[in-house]
C-alpha positions as CSV (number, residue, x, y, z in Angstrom):
1,M,-33.3,35.0,-1.3
2,T,-31.8,35.1,2.2
3,W,-33.6,31.8,3.0
4,L,-32.2,30.2,-0.1
5,L,-28.7,31.3,0.7
6,R,-28.9,30.1,4.2
7,T,-30.3,26.8,3.1
8,A,-27.5,26.4,0.5
9,A,-24.9,27.3,3.1
10,A,-26.3,24.7,5.5
11,L,-26.3,22.1,2.8
12,G,-22.7,23.0,1.9
13,V,-21.6,22.6,5.5
14,L,-23.4,19.2,5.8
15,L,-21.8,18.0,2.6
16,V,-18.3,19.0,3.8
17,L,-18.9,17.3,7.2
18,L,-20.2,14.2,5.4
19,L,-17.1,14.1,3.2
20,L,-14.8,14.5,6.1
21,Y,-16.6,11.6,7.8
22,G,-16.3,9.5,4.7
23,V,-12.6,10.2,4.4
24,L,-11.3,10.4,8.0
25,V,-13.8,8.5,10.2
26,E,-15.6,5.6,8.7
27,P,-12.8,4.0,6.7
28,R,-10.1,4.6,9.3
29,L,-11.8,4.2,12.6
30,L,-14.9,2.0,12.2
31,L,-14.5,-1.7,11.6
32,D,-17.7,-3.7,11.2
33,E,-17.6,-7.3,12.4
34,E,-20.1,-9.6,10.7
35,R,-20.7,-12.6,12.9
36,A,-23.2,-15.4,12.2
37,Q,-23.7,-19.1,12.6
38,V,-24.1,-21.0,9.3
39,L,-25.5,-24.5,8.8
40,L,-23.1,-26.3,6.5
41,P,-24.3,-29.6,4.9
42,Q,-22.1,-32.7,5.4
43,L,-20.0,-31.0,8.0
44,A,-18.6,-33.7,10.3
45,E,-19.7,-33.5,14.0
46,D,-16.0,-33.3,14.9
47,A,-15.8,-30.1,12.9
48,D,-19.0,-28.6,14.3
49,G,-18.3,-25.0,15.5
50,T,-15.4,-24.5,13.1
51,L,-14.8,-20.7,12.9
52,V,-14.0,-19.1,9.6
53,G,-12.6,-15.6,9.4
54,M,-12.4,-13.6,6.2
55,I,-11.0,-10.2,5.1
56,S,-10.7,-8.8,1.6
57,D,-9.6,-6.0,-0.6
58,P,-6.7,-4.2,1.2
59,Q,-5.9,-2.3,-2.0
60,I,-2.4,-1.4,-1.0
61,G,-1.0,1.3,-3.3
62,M,-4.3,3.2,-3.6
63,W,-3.6,6.9,-2.8
64,W,-4.1,7.6,0.9
65,A,-4.7,3.9,1.5
66,N,-6.0,3.0,5.0
67,E,-3.2,0.7,5.9
68,G,-3.9,1.3,9.6
69,M,-7.4,-0.2,9.2
70,V,-5.9,-3.2,7.4
71,A,-3.5,-3.8,10.3
72,R,-6.4,-3.5,12.8
73,A,-8.5,-6.0,10.8
74,V,-5.7,-8.5,10.7
75,D,-5.1,-8.1,14.4
76,E,-8.7,-8.6,15.3
77,L,-8.9,-11.6,12.9
78,V,-6.0,-13.2,14.8
79,E,-7.5,-12.3,18.2
80,A,-10.7,-14.1,17.2
81,E,-8.7,-17.3,16.8
82,P,-10.6,-18.8,13.8
83,D,-9.8,-22.3,12.7
84,L,-9.1,-21.0,9.2
85,A,-8.7,-17.6,7.6
86,L,-9.7,-16.6,4.1
87,L,-8.3,-13.7,2.0
88,G,-10.5,-12.4,-0.8
89,G,-8.1,-10.8,-3.2
90,D,-7.1,-7.3,-4.4
91,Y,-4.1,-7.0,-2.2
92,V,-2.5,-4.4,-4.3
93,Y,-4.0,-1.5,-6.3
94,S,-1.4,0.1,-8.6
95,E,2.0,-0.2,-10.1
96,D,3.2,2.8,-8.1
97,P,5.4,2.9,-5.9
98,G,6.3,-0.5,-7.4
99,I,5.1,-4.1,-7.1
100,P,7.9,-5.4,-4.9
101,E,7.4,-2.6,-2.4
102,Q,3.6,-3.0,-2.4
103,V,3.9,-6.8,-1.9
104,E,6.3,-6.2,0.9
105,T,3.8,-3.9,2.6
106,V,1.1,-6.5,2.1
107,M,3.2,-9.2,3.8
108,D,4.1,-6.8,6.7
109,L,0.4,-6.2,7.3
110,L,-0.4,-9.9,7.2
111,Q,2.6,-10.9,9.4
112,P,0.5,-11.3,12.6
113,L,-1.7,-13.8,10.7
114,V,1.3,-15.7,9.4
115,D,2.8,-15.8,12.9
116,S,-0.4,-17.1,14.4
117,G,-0.2,-20.4,12.5
118,I,-3.9,-20.2,11.5
119,P,-4.4,-22.1,8.2
120,T,-4.9,-19.4,5.7
121,Y,-6.2,-19.6,2.1
122,A,-6.3,-16.8,-0.5
123,V,-7.6,-16.1,-4.0
124,L,-6.5,-13.3,-6.3
125,G,-8.4,-10.3,-7.4
126,N,-8.8,-8.2,-10.6
127,H,-6.3,-5.5,-9.4
128,D,-3.7,-8.1,-8.6
129,H,-3.8,-9.2,-12.2
130,A,-4.2,-5.7,-13.7
131,V,-1.0,-4.4,-12.2
132,G,1.0,-7.5,-12.9
133,A,1.5,-8.5,-9.3
134,V,0.3,-12.1,-9.4
135,E,3.6,-14.0,-9.5
136,E,5.1,-11.8,-6.8
137,L,2.0,-12.2,-4.5
138,V,1.8,-16.0,-5.0
139,A,5.5,-16.4,-4.3
140,A,5.3,-14.3,-1.2
141,F,2.2,-15.9,0.1
142,E,3.4,-19.4,-0.4
143,E,6.8,-18.7,1.2
144,A,4.8,-17.4,4.2
145,G,2.6,-20.6,4.3
146,I,-0.5,-19.0,2.8
147,T,-2.2,-21.3,0.3
148,V,-3.2,-19.6,-2.9
149,L,-6.1,-21.3,-4.6
150,R,-6.4,-20.7,-8.4
151,N,-9.4,-22.9,-9.4
152,E,-8.2,-25.3,-6.8
153,A,-9.5,-26.8,-3.5
154,A,-7.7,-27.7,-0.3
155,A,-8.7,-29.7,2.8
156,V,-8.5,-27.8,6.0
157,P,-6.3,-29.5,8.6
158,G,-8.1,-30.8,11.7
159,T,-11.6,-31.1,10.1
160,G,-11.6,-34.8,9.2
161,E,-10.1,-37.0,6.5
162,G,-11.0,-37.6,2.9
163,A,-14.6,-36.8,2.1
164,E,-15.3,-35.8,5.7
165,A,-12.8,-33.0,5.7
166,L,-13.9,-29.4,5.2
167,H,-12.6,-28.1,1.9
168,V,-11.9,-24.5,0.7
169,V,-12.7,-24.1,-3.0
170,G,-10.9,-21.1,-4.4
171,L,-12.0,-19.7,-7.8
172,G,-9.8,-17.8,-10.2
173,A,-10.4,-14.1,-10.9
174,A,-13.4,-13.2,-13.1
175,W,-11.1,-10.6,-14.7
176,P,-9.0,-11.5,-16.7
177,G,-11.3,-14.5,-17.3
178,E,-9.5,-17.1,-15.1
179,V,-12.6,-18.7,-13.6
180,D,-12.7,-22.5,-14.1
181,V,-15.5,-23.9,-11.9
182,D,-15.1,-27.4,-13.1
183,A,-11.4,-27.5,-12.3
184,A,-12.0,-26.1,-8.8
185,L,-14.8,-28.5,-7.9
186,A,-13.0,-31.5,-9.4
187,E,-10.6,-31.5,-6.4
188,V,-13.4,-31.8,-3.9
189,P,-14.5,-35.4,-2.9
190,D,-18.1,-36.1,-3.5
191,G,-20.3,-35.1,-0.6
192,A,-17.4,-33.2,1.2
193,P,-18.4,-30.1,3.1
194,R,-17.0,-27.0,1.5
195,V,-16.7,-23.2,1.6
196,A,-16.2,-21.4,-1.7
197,L,-14.0,-18.4,-1.9
198,M,-14.0,-15.9,-4.8
199,H,-13.1,-12.3,-5.4
200,N,-15.9,-11.1,-7.7
201,P,-19.5,-12.2,-6.6
202,T,-20.5,-12.4,-10.3
203,V,-18.8,-15.8,-10.3
204,F,-21.4,-17.2,-7.8
205,P,-24.1,-17.9,-10.4
206,E,-21.7,-20.1,-12.3
207,L,-21.5,-22.7,-9.4
208,P,-23.8,-25.7,-10.0
209,A,-26.7,-26.3,-7.5
210,G,-25.6,-27.6,-4.2
211,T,-21.8,-27.1,-4.7
212,A,-21.5,-23.9,-2.7
213,P,-23.6,-24.0,0.5
214,L,-21.4,-21.2,1.7
215,A,-19.6,-18.8,-0.7
216,L,-17.7,-15.7,0.3
217,A,-16.8,-12.8,-2.0
218,G,-15.4,-9.3,-1.9
219,H,-14.6,-6.9,-4.7
220,T,-17.6,-4.4,-4.4
221,H,-16.5,-2.5,-1.3
222,C,-20.3,-2.3,-0.7
223,G,-20.2,0.5,-3.2
224,Q,-18.0,2.6,-0.9
225,V,-20.8,5.2,-0.8
226,A,-24.2,3.8,-0.2
227,L,-27.4,5.7,0.5
228,P,-29.4,4.2,3.4
229,G,-32.4,2.2,2.3
230,T,-31.2,1.8,-1.2
231,P,-29.6,-1.2,-3.0
232,R,-25.8,-1.0,-2.6
233,W,-24.7,-1.4,-6.2
234,S,-21.0,-0.9,-6.6
235,Y,-19.8,1.4,-9.3
236,L,-16.5,-0.5,-9.5
237,G,-16.2,-2.1,-12.8
238,L,-19.9,-3.1,-13.0
239,T,-22.2,-2.6,-16.0
240,D,-25.8,-3.1,-16.7
241,E,-25.0,-6.5,-18.0
242,E,-23.1,-7.4,-14.8
243,E,-25.5,-6.8,-11.9
244,V,-24.1,-8.1,-8.7
245,V,-24.9,-8.5,-5.1
246,A,-22.9,-5.6,-3.6
247,D,-23.1,-6.5,0.1
248,G,-24.4,-9.0,2.6
249,W,-26.3,-12.2,1.9
250,A,-27.4,-12.7,-1.7
251,P,-31.1,-13.2,-2.3
252,E,-32.3,-16.7,-3.0
253,E,-32.8,-16.0,-6.7
254,Y,-29.2,-15.0,-7.2
255,G,-27.4,-18.3,-7.7
256,A,-28.4,-22.0,-8.0
257,D,-30.5,-24.0,-5.6
258,G,-28.7,-24.9,-2.4
259,N,-26.0,-22.3,-2.8
260,R,-25.6,-19.3,-0.5
261,M,-23.3,-16.3,-0.8
262,F,-22.1,-13.5,1.5
263,V,-20.3,-10.4,0.0
264,S,-17.9,-8.6,2.3
265,C,-17.4,-4.8,2.2
266,G,-13.6,-5.4,2.3
267,L,-11.1,-3.0,3.8
268,G,-9.7,-0.6,1.2
269,F,-10.6,1.8,-1.5
270,S,-10.9,2.1,-5.3
271,T,-10.8,5.4,-7.2
272,V,-11.3,7.7,-4.2
273,P,-10.4,7.2,-0.5
274,V,-14.0,7.5,0.8
275,R,-16.4,5.2,2.5
276,I,-19.9,6.3,3.6
277,N,-22.4,3.7,5.0
278,A,-20.0,1.0,3.7
279,A,-17.6,0.5,6.6
280,P,-14.5,-1.9,6.4
281,Q,-15.5,-5.3,7.4
282,L,-14.2,-8.5,9.1
283,V,-16.3,-11.6,8.6
284,L,-16.5,-14.4,11.2
285,F,-18.8,-17.3,10.5
286,E,-19.2,-20.3,12.9
287,L,-20.0,-23.4,10.9
288,R,-22.5,-25.8,12.3
289,A,-23.2,-29.4,11.4
290,D,-26.7,-30.2,10.2
291,G,-26.9,-33.3,12.4
C-alpha cells in the first residue's frame, strides 16, 4: 500500500509539472522554426530563392491568450526578411471583450509586419467567421495593405510578369462552407508557379492534381497536446468523417498527385491554454526553381 501511495504521489507531481510546462513554458517561451527548401515547378529563375514566411492561428480573445508569443513570432518573421508573408487565419477567438477591441489587438501585433513593407497575404479561419469578425478583419487588413484572399489569387510583386509570376492562391474557410477551388484557381494563369494558402487542411484533397505543388495550412494547432510517437490528430472540430493531417508534411496519399501540403502548428490556443509537444511555429520555406 505504501508503494502504491508513493507511486501515485510521484505520478501526481509529474502530472502537475507537465501541466505547468504546457501552460507556462512551451506555448509562451518555445517558438519552433520550420525551415526547408522546396522545389516549386515553373518557378522562374529570377524568383529562385524566394523566401516564404507563414504564421497562423493567433486566436486573440482566447482566455489567457499567449499574445507575447504572437508578438515574438511576428518579430522573428520580420527579422527573417521573407519575400512574402502568409497569414493562415483564426485571428480572433471569441466575441468577448468585443470584436473591435480584438481586431485592434490583432493589428497592433501585426504592426511590425505591416511596417516592414513585406507583401503579405491572408486567408480567414473558422473562428473569424464564427464570431462575426470577418468584415472588421478584412477592412483592417486591407487598410493596412494586407491582401485578403477569399477564393482568389494574387501575383507576388518582383517574381515575374504574367504566367511567370509567383501566385498566392487563397482558399475560403471550410467552415462555414466558403471553399470555391474553381474560383480561386481561375485567377492563376496556366502554368504559373503558385503557393496555395488555406486555413483548414481538409480543403487540400479538393485541389486538382498539380494545382498545389506547395500548400500551407493551419487550424489544428498540432493537437495542442500530442503524445510523442503517436499521430497528432487534433481534437479541434474534427470527426471520424473528417480525418486530417494535423502537423507537418502530409503523406503522399493525402491529396492529388503533384500536390504537397505542410500544416503549421500555429501560435494560439483553442478551448484550453495548453500546448504539450506542439509548440507554436513559424514556417520559413525557400522556393527553388526546378531548372
